[in-house]
N, C-alpha and C positions, 0 to 999 in steps of 0.2 A: 709790800701787800699789793695784789693785783686789783684792777678796777672792778670792784664788785658792788652791786646795789647795797647801799649802806643800810637799807630797812632789813636786810638779811643777816647782817653781822650780829653773831652772839658767839662769845667764847664757848668752846665746846664743854667745858666742865662746869659751867655756872648755871645751876637750876635746870629745869626741864625745858619749858618754852617750845615754840613750834620748831619743826625741823625744816631748815632751809633747803637742804640738797639730800637726794637720794641718788645713790650710785647703784645701778641694777647691772650685775655681772653674771651671765650664764657660764657654768662650769661643767664640762664633760671630759673626764680623764685627762686632767691637766696637773696631775701631782708634781711633775718635773718642773713646772714653771710657777707654782702658787706661792713659794716662798719669796721668789724675786718680785712677784705681783704686790704681795704684802709689804715687802721692803720699799717699794716705790709708791703705792697708792696712798696708804695712810699718812705718811709724811706730806705727800702733795695736798691732800686733802686738809690735814691739820694747818697747812700754811695758808689756806683761804681764810682762816679765822671766822668761821660760819658754823652753825650747828648742821651736822650732816649724819648720815647713816649710810654704810655700804652693805646692799643686800647681795649676798652670794646665792644664786640658786643652783644647786647640784642637780643636774639633769640626768639621774641614774648612773653616775659614774661607777665604773667596775675596777678602778684602782682606789688608791688611798687619798683621793681628792676629799672626800666626805670627812674622814678622819683628820685631815689637815685643816680644814674649815672649822671644825669643831674646837680645835686647838686654839685657833685664832680667835674664836668667839669667845672662849674662856679666858683669854689675855685681854681682849679689848670688847667686853660686853656692852660698853656705853656707845659704841659706834658700829659694831659688827653684828650683822643678822644673817642667819643662814636658813634658807628653804630648801628642804630635801624632798625631790619628786621620787614617786614610785615608779621609775621606769625612766626610759629615755624617750622623751616626747618632741626633741627638736630644740634648736635654738630659740625661734620665735615663740614658742609656747612657753619655754622657760622665762623669757623676757615677761610675757603676759602673766605669769605667776608672780614675778618681782613687781609688776605694776599693780597687781591687786592688793599688795601688801605694803607698798612704799607709803611714805607719810610727807615726803618733802614737797615743797612748793614748787620746785623744780627738779626735773628727774633727768638723769644722764645715763645712758647705756654705754657699756664698755665690754670689749671682749677681754677674756682672760689671758690671752697669748702674748701680751704686751707689745703687739704690733703697732697700737695706738698709745702713745705715751701718756700715762695718767697725768703728767706734768701739764698737759695742754687742755685740761678740763676747763681751766679759768678763762680760755678763749671762748668756750661756749657760754659760760655764765656772763661774760663781758657783752656778748652779743644780746643775750636774753635781757640784760640791764637796759639795753637800749630800746626795749619794747617788743622784740621778736619772740614769737611764743613756740617757735619750733626752729632748732638749728641744726643743720646737716652739716657733714664735714667733707672735705676733699683731701685725699690723702696726697701729701707732698712727696715727690721721689718714691713712688710706690715700690716695695721690695717683693713683689710677688713674682711667679714665673710668667714668662712672656705670653703663654697661651692664655692665662687668666686675665692678663690686662687687655688683650685683644678681644676676648670674649666678653669682658665687662664693658668694653666701648662699644661693641656691636649691640649688646643688649640695652645699653643706654639709649642708643638711637632707635632701636625697635620700640622701647617702652614709651618713649616720647611721642612717637607717632601714633601708637595704638592707644594710649592712655591719657595723653596730655600732661602726665606728671614729670615735671623738670627737676631731676636730680642728676648733678654732675657726677656722683660717685655713688651709686646705690648699694655698692659692697661694703661700704664703711659703716661700722655699727656704732662708731662713737658719735653720738647724736644727743642733743638736748631737747626737752619736752617741758612745756608749762604743765601745771596741775590740770588746768581745763582740758588740754589735748589728751593727757592720760586718762582722765575720768571718761572722755568720749570714747577712746580706745576699750577702756574696760567695759563699756556698755555694749560692744560688738560681740556677738557669740559665734563668730565664724570659726570653723574648725581649722582652716589653712588660710593664713593671710601673710601679707608683707608689712610689717610694722611701719617703717619708714614711709611707704607710699600712703598707708592708711592715716598717719599722722599729717603728711602733706595735704591730704584733702580736708582735714578738719581744721588745720591751722589758718588763722587769719592773716598772719604776717610771718611768713616762714623766710628764711635766709640760709646762707652757707658760709662757713669758715674753712680756712686752709689749716690743717693740723699735720703733725709729723707722722711718719710711717717708718717703723723699724723691721727688720728681720724677726721672724718668730724666735722667742726666747728658747724654748725648748719644745720637744714633742713635734708632732705633725698635724696638719690640718684635718679637721673632721669633716670637711666638705669634699666629697668625691666628685668627679665629673657627672655622675648621675644625680648626686644631690643638687649641684648647682643647676642642671637641667630642670628637675623638678621645682626648685626655687623660683626659676624664671617662668615656668608654667603656672605656678601660683600667682606670680606678679601679673602676668598677662591675663589669664582666665578670671583672676579675682577682682579685676578693676575695669575690665573692658569686654564687651561683646563684638568688638570690631572683627576679630578673627573669623567668627561666624558670619557676619555680614560680607566679610571679603569673600569667604569660600562660596556664600550664596551667589554672589556676582560672578565669581569664577564659573560656577555651575551654569549660570544663564549663558555666558559667554561661550563655554565648551558645547552646550546643547546647540546653539545657533550654528557653531561651526560644523558641529557633526551632522546637523540637519542640511547645511550647504553642500558638505561632503557627499551626502547620501544622494542629494539631487543631482550633483555632478556626475556620479557613478551611474546612476539610473540613466541619465541622458547618454552618457557613453555606452552603456550596454545596449541601449536601443539603436544608436547611430552607428557604432562600431562593431558591436557584438561581443562575445564572451572573451575575456582577456585574462592571462595567467601572471603577467609581469608584476601586478601590483599586490600581490598575495603578502609578500613580507611587509611591504608598506603598511597594510591593513593590520597586521599583526603588531607592528610597532605602535600603530595608533591605538589598537586595543589595549595593549599593555599600558599605555599612557593614561587612558581613561581609566583603567582598573587602579593604577597607582593613585590617581587623583581621588577616586571613589575611597580607597582605603584610608588615604590621609584625611578625607572628610569625616569617616566613620571615627577615626582616632580622635579628631578635634571635637566633635560631638560627645565621644566618650569622656573626654576631659571635663566638659561641663556637666554632664550627666553624673560623672563620679562625684564631683563636688556638691550637686544636689543630695545624692545618696549619702554621703558623709553628714550633712547637715540635718537631714530629716531624721536621723537615727538619734540625734540630741544626746550623743554621748558626751561625758566631761573631756574638756580638751587636755587635761593633766590631772593626776592624782598627787596629793601631798602627803609624804609619809611622816615627816616631822618638820618643826620650825623651831629654830633656835634664837631666841630673843629675850632681852631684859624688858619685863613689862613697865610701862612709865609708872 
């Protein structure tokens, strides 16, 4: 048995008792890989010899994912719970739906694509047994495309500079949360957020562990390039106003330089007289300033759009059904 906090040990079949571990797994169109996930996840959790629950959140799948989850609930109603959302609300909102319903003293999030081995969950629990209330993960020998690795490293550096949130690998969803951190996250009503960064801000004693990483078992990634860009916008604009402050400083610098250029051109006009050679230079300068203005408008739009989404106070997700065995 792995080194887990003895106070949480409770054989799965004896009485009810408190739930020691909740594993929250968002699912979206994963029918081709769910059988393999169950074949590895449940034995790995059984081997921990503690009371657990596996909460699968179906995020409006259009394939047979919901039916497969229902079948496995019927086979193991003692440990499997299924939350079915009424539409596709995104990975992070699906995780929030799982957080709202989990009962474990410790909560682990896991992707359904088996890129993070379920057998490594014990590494998170061992770190939490040492007193850490939030455990991130660093993927060893990452099996993603090269452009995704480069983009991830660039966003890691940018995020650290803008928000001060230090996560070595923010793209890994295999993470461990204490009950206190999960409850604080549940109190937040933001429409768009980045859960690992939010947990990092709430945690008193965070840490990271190295976990394995495998090629996707089946199917394709649900994150397109646009989705990744949107996710990074949520990360930056949801946790910092530094972009607005930086653009304000840039506006001041550009205004001063433009004023200086105007003064130089005015002096040349008086001293030398009319000139024609600098027309295209002025066009280039004008296009540069127009581009900066459009970028600033877009940046403001990101923040204003977040405000617009929040003030509407619409629900973050809608639950269609919950499959669970009542205590």
